[in-house]
VOVEXNU-141378 format. One line per field, with one value per residue (C-alpha): residue in three letters; y, z negated, x; residue number from 1. Coordinates in steps of 0.25 Angstrom, whole numbers, plus 5000, padded with zeros to 4 digits. Each point is the difference from the previous one (the first is absolute). Example, Ala and Ser with C-alpha at 12.3 -4.5 7.8 and 13.67 -1.06 7.14 Angstrom:
! VOVEXNU-141378
resn: ALA | SER
v: 4982 | 5014
w: 4969 | 5002
u: 5049 | 5006
resi: 1 | 2
! end
This chain:
! VOVEXNU-141378
resn: MET | SER | ALA | GLU | ALA | ALA | LYS | ILE | VAL | ALA | GLY | GLN | ILE | TYR | LEU | LYS | PRO | ASP | SER | VAL | LEU | GLY | LEU | ALA | THR | GLY | SER | THR | PRO | LEU | LYS | MET | TYR | GLU | THR | LEU | VAL | ALA | VAL | HIS | GLU | THR | ILE | GLY | LEU | ASP | PHE | SER | ARG | VAL | THR | THR | PHE | ASN | LEU | ASP | GLU | TYR | ILE | GLY | LEU | SER | ALA | ASP | ASN | PRO | GLN | SER | TYR | HIS | TYR | PHE | MET | HIS | GLU | ASN | PHE | PHE | ARG | HIS | ILE | ASN | ILE | LYS | PRO | GLU | ASN | ILE | PHE | ILE | PRO | ASP | GLY | THR | ALA | GLU | ASN | VAL | GLY | ALA | GLU | GLY | LEU | LYS | TYR | ASP | ARG | LEU | ILE | ARG | SER | LYS | GLY | GLY | ILE | ASP | LEU | GLN | ILE | LEU | GLY | ILE | GLY | GLN | ASN | ALA | HIS | ILE | GLY | PHE | ASN | GLU | PRO | ASP | ILE | LYS | PHE | GLU | ALA | THR | THR | HIS | LYS | VAL | LYS | LEU | ASP | ASP | GLU | THR | ILE | LYS | ALA | ASN | SER | ARG | PHE | PHE | SER | ASN | VAL | ASP | GLU | VAL | PRO | LYS | TYR | ALA | ILE | SER | MET | GLY | ILE | LYS | THR | ILE | MET | LEU | ALA | ARG | ARG | VAL | VAL | LEU | LEU | ALA | ASN | GLY | LYS | ASN | LYS | SER | ALA | ALA | VAL | TYR | LYS | ALA | ILE | CYS | GLY | SER | VAL | THR | PRO | GLU | ALA | PRO | ALA | SER | ILE | LEU | GLN | LEU | HIS | GLN | ASP | VAL | THR | ILE | ILE | LEU | ASP | ARG | GLN | ALA | ALA | ALA | ASP | LEU | PRO | LYS | LYS | ILE | VAL | ASP | VAL | PRO | ILE | THR | GLU | ILE | LEU
v: 5359 | 5014 | 4994 | 4989 | 5012 | 5007 | 4989 | 4999 | 5014 | 5001 | 4987 | 5007 | 5012 | 4992 | 4992 | 5012 | 5013 | 5008 | 4993 | 5007 | 4998 | 5002 | 5004 | 5000 | 5009 | 4997 | 4993 | 4987 | 5004 | 5009 | 4990 | 4995 | 5015 | 5000 | 4988 | 5004 | 5014 | 4991 | 4991 | 5013 | 5006 | 4988 | 4993 | 5010 | 4996 | 5009 | 5007 | 5010 | 4993 | 4995 | 5007 | 4999 | 5002 | 5001 | 4992 | 5012 | 5014 | 5007 | 5009 | 5015 | 4998 | 5008 | 4993 | 5008 | 4996 | 4990 | 4990 | 5000 | 4988 | 5009 | 5004 | 4986 | 4994 | 5012 | 4999 | 4985 | 4996 | 5009 | 5011 | 4988 | 4994 | 5004 | 4999 | 5013 | 5009 | 5000 | 4984 | 5001 | 5000 | 5001 | 5004 | 5015 | 5001 | 5015 | 4998 | 5008 | 4989 | 4987 | 4992 | 5006 | 4998 | 4985 | 4998 | 5009 | 4991 | 4986 | 5007 | 5003 | 4985 | 4995 | 5010 | 4994 | 4986 | 4995 | 4996 | 4989 | 4998 | 5006 | 5000 | 4999 | 5000 | 4996 | 5007 | 4993 | 5001 | 4993 | 5012 | 5001 | 5014 | 5009 | 4990 | 4998 | 4988 | 5001 | 5008 | 4993 | 4991 | 5008 | 5014 | 5008 | 5010 | 5008 | 5008 | 4991 | 5003 | 4994 | 4990 | 5004 | 4988 | 5005 | 5014 | 4995 | 4991 | 5012 | 5010 | 4995 | 5009 | 5011 | 5009 | 4995 | 4992 | 5013 | 5004 | 4987 | 5004 | 4993 | 4998 | 4996 | 4998 | 4985 | 4990 | 4992 | 4984 | 5000 | 5008 | 4992 | 4987 | 5005 | 4999 | 4989 | 4996 | 5003 | 4999 | 5001 | 5003 | 4998 | 4999 | 5000 | 4993 | 5011 | 4996 | 4985 | 5000 | 5008 | 4991 | 4988 | 5007 | 5004 | 4986 | 4990 | 5008 | 5002 | 5009 | 5012 | 5015 | 5000 | 4994 | 5009 | 4992 | 4987 | 5004 | 4997 | 4985 | 5002 | 5008 | 4991 | 5004 | 5004 | 4998 | 5002 | 5002 | 4998 | 5001 | 4988 | 5009 | 5004 | 4986 | 4996 | 4997 | 4992 | 4985 | 4992 | 4994 | 5013 | 5006 | 4987 | 5000 | 5001 | 5014 | 4994 | 4995 | 5013 | 5007
w: 4570 | 4993 | 4987 | 5000 | 5002 | 4989 | 4991 | 5003 | 4998 | 4987 | 4995 | 5003 | 4991 | 4989 | 4999 | 5002 | 4997 | 5005 | 5014 | 5012 | 5011 | 5015 | 5007 | 5014 | 5008 | 5010 | 5001 | 4996 | 4985 | 4998 | 4993 | 4991 | 4996 | 4998 | 4991 | 4992 | 4997 | 4995 | 4992 | 4993 | 4998 | 4995 | 4991 | 4999 | 5008 | 4996 | 5011 | 4990 | 5000 | 5014 | 5012 | 5015 | 5012 | 5013 | 5013 | 5009 | 5005 | 5013 | 5004 | 5001 | 4992 | 4986 | 4988 | 5000 | 5015 | 5000 | 5009 | 4992 | 4991 | 4989 | 5001 | 5002 | 4988 | 4990 | 5006 | 5000 | 4988 | 4992 | 4996 | 4995 | 4990 | 4989 | 5007 | 4996 | 5011 | 4998 | 5002 | 5014 | 5012 | 5015 | 5011 | 5003 | 5015 | 5000 | 4995 | 5009 | 4999 | 5002 | 4998 | 4986 | 4996 | 5003 | 4992 | 4989 | 5001 | 4998 | 4990 | 4991 | 5002 | 4995 | 4988 | 4996 | 5001 | 5013 | 5005 | 4992 | 5009 | 5014 | 5008 | 5015 | 5012 | 5014 | 5014 | 5012 | 5005 | 4987 | 4993 | 4986 | 4994 | 5012 | 5004 | 5015 | 5009 | 5001 | 4988 | 4994 | 4987 | 4991 | 5002 | 4987 | 4999 | 5013 | 5013 | 5009 | 5014 | 5000 | 5012 | 5009 | 4995 | 4986 | 5004 | 5007 | 4989 | 4990 | 5009 | 4994 | 4987 | 5009 | 5010 | 5011 | 5004 | 5002 | 4986 | 4994 | 4996 | 5008 | 4989 | 4985 | 4988 | 4996 | 4990 | 5008 | 5001 | 4990 | 4990 | 5001 | 4998 | 4987 | 4994 | 4990 | 5005 | 5013 | 5004 | 5014 | 5003 | 5014 | 5005 | 5014 | 5013 | 5006 | 4989 | 5002 | 5010 | 4991 | 4989 | 5008 | 5004 | 4984 | 4995 | 5011 | 5010 | 5001 | 4990 | 5009 | 5000 | 5012 | 4989 | 4988 | 4991 | 5003 | 4991 | 4988 | 5002 | 4994 | 4987 | 4987 | 4996 | 5011 | 4998 | 5014 | 4998 | 5013 | 5004 | 5010 | 5013 | 4996 | 4997 | 5014 | 5007 | 4989 | 5001 | 4994 | 4990 | 4994 | 5002 | 4995 | 4986 | 4990 | 4993 | 4986 | 5005 | 5005 | 4987
u: 5341 | 5000 | 4995 | 5011 | 5011 | 4994 | 5001 | 5014 | 5003 | 4992 | 5008 | 5012 | 4996 | 4995 | 5013 | 5009 | 4994 | 5012 | 4999 | 5006 | 4989 | 5004 | 4986 | 4995 | 4990 | 4990 | 4987 | 5004 | 5004 | 4988 | 4991 | 5011 | 5002 | 4985 | 4999 | 5012 | 4993 | 4988 | 5009 | 5006 | 4986 | 4992 | 5012 | 5011 | 5011 | 5010 | 5009 | 5007 | 5014 | 4999 | 5009 | 4996 | 5008 | 4993 | 5005 | 5000 | 4994 | 4999 | 5010 | 4995 | 4988 | 4998 | 4996 | 4987 | 4997 | 4988 | 5007 | 5012 | 5003 | 5002 | 4985 | 4995 | 5006 | 4995 | 4987 | 4998 | 5008 | 5009 | 4988 | 4992 | 5010 | 5009 | 5012 | 5011 | 5002 | 5015 | 5000 | 4994 | 5010 | 4997 | 5010 | 5001 | 4996 | 5003 | 5014 | 5010 | 5010 | 4993 | 5013 | 5003 | 4985 | 5002 | 5012 | 4994 | 4988 | 5008 | 5008 | 4987 | 4995 | 5013 | 5000 | 4985 | 5007 | 4994 | 4987 | 4993 | 4988 | 5000 | 4986 | 5001 | 4990 | 5004 | 5000 | 4995 | 5014 | 5005 | 5005 | 5001 | 5000 | 5003 | 5012 | 4996 | 5006 | 5016 | 5002 | 5011 | 4998 | 5011 | 4993 | 4997 | 4989 | 5002 | 4994 | 4993 | 4993 | 4986 | 4997 | 4989 | 4992 | 5001 | 4996 | 4988 | 4996 | 5001 | 4992 | 4987 | 5004 | 5003 | 4990 | 5008 | 5012 | 5009 | 4998 | 5008 | 5014 | 5010 | 5010 | 5000 | 5009 | 4999 | 5006 | 5009 | 5000 | 5012 | 4992 | 4988 | 5008 | 5006 | 4986 | 4999 | 4987 | 4991 | 4986 | 4996 | 4986 | 4993 | 4986 | 4993 | 5002 | 5009 | 5010 | 5001 | 5012 | 5008 | 4997 | 5004 | 5013 | 5003 | 4997 | 5004 | 5008 | 5015 | 5007 | 5003 | 5000 | 4990 | 4990 | 5004 | 4991 | 5006 | 5012 | 4989 | 5003 | 5013 | 4995 | 5000 | 4985 | 4990 | 4986 | 4991 | 4985 | 4992 | 4986 | 4996 | 5000 | 5015 | 5003 | 4995 | 5012 | 5007 | 5001 | 4989 | 5008 | 5002 | 4985 | 4994 | 5007 | 4989 | 4999 | 5002 | 5014 | 5005 | 4996
resi: 1 | 2 | 3 | 4 | 5 | 6 | 7 | 8 | 9 | 10 | 11 | 12 | 13 | 14 | 15 | 16 | 17 | 18 | 19 | 20 | 21 | 22 | 23 | 24 | 25 | 26 | 27 | 28 | 29 | 30 | 31 | 32 | 33 | 34 | 35 | 36 | 37 | 38 | 39 | 40 | 41 | 42 | 43 | 44 | 45 | 46 | 47 | 48 | 49 | 50 | 51 | 52 | 53 | 54 | 55 | 56 | 57 | 58 | 59 | 60 | 61 | 62 | 63 | 64 | 65 | 66 | 67 | 68 | 69 | 70 | 71 | 72 | 73 | 74 | 75 | 76 | 77 | 78 | 79 | 80 | 81 | 82 | 83 | 84 | 85 | 86 | 87 | 88 | 89 | 90 | 91 | 92 | 93 | 94 | 95 | 96 | 97 | 98 | 99 | 100 | 101 | 102 | 103 | 104 | 105 | 106 | 107 | 108 | 109 | 110 | 111 | 112 | 113 | 114 | 115 | 116 | 117 | 118 | 119 | 120 | 121 | 122 | 123 | 124 | 125 | 126 | 127 | 128 | 129 | 130 | 131 | 132 | 133 | 134 | 135 | 136 | 137 | 138 | 139 | 140 | 141 | 142 | 143 | 144 | 145 | 146 | 147 | 148 | 149 | 150 | 151 | 152 | 153 | 154 | 155 | 156 | 157 | 158 | 159 | 160 | 161 | 162 | 163 | 164 | 165 | 166 | 167 | 168 | 169 | 170 | 171 | 172 | 173 | 174 | 175 | 176 | 177 | 178 | 179 | 180 | 181 | 182 | 183 | 184 | 185 | 186 | 187 | 188 | 189 | 190 | 191 | 192 | 193 | 194 | 195 | 196 | 197 | 198 | 199 | 200 | 201 | 202 | 203 | 204 | 205 | 206 | 207 | 208 | 209 | 210 | 211 | 212 | 213 | 214 | 215 | 216 | 217 | 218 | 219 | 220 | 221 | 222 | 223 | 224 | 225 | 226 | 227 | 228 | 229 | 230 | 231 | 232 | 233 | 234 | 235 | 236 | 237 | 238 | 239 | 240 | 241 | 242 | 243
! end
């Protein structure tokens, strides 16, 4: 899964060296980042003209907090490649006015020409970014209250569940849908129900990832466990046909 995702990202950069990438955090894309670092180190994949926009950040965590997404991205990806610091953008979780920060973030994305390729994971409740069920599809970058299910799932990265921030700033569904191409990654049986809702369910804010059914260019990369609830006619398509 991670190798295929890395191929897509690397291909995007080779074809358009000044690509604008939308990036996700969490355990799902971690191996993809490790693979891209390896490609950079071995055959010189060049990030010097690439611009990145991360999906989200916890509200209340400073950039140097080990649990922040700023810290995650720098430790696991940015410091290992030749991307320019001024080309890295992550929402500011310490902004005094989160609404103004969201508007600023969307303006920045537009000023860079929009996102060429957006990487997404998916939550167990089918959220993308931190857009929880019932967040309106027209939302741009905004403040979100995290569901109890999301807080519980993310508590594995903290000492205990009480340390998990209750709010985040996230690209909204509208911002995500404006990306020219989207790649969604999912692995593990605990994601299978969400994957089914995203691919086969009704398009509804109750399953935010379902909106991707309406995007013009989406690639979904799954392991067998994440695909377990999909209809057999989808799962049994030979991998050579999918790729």
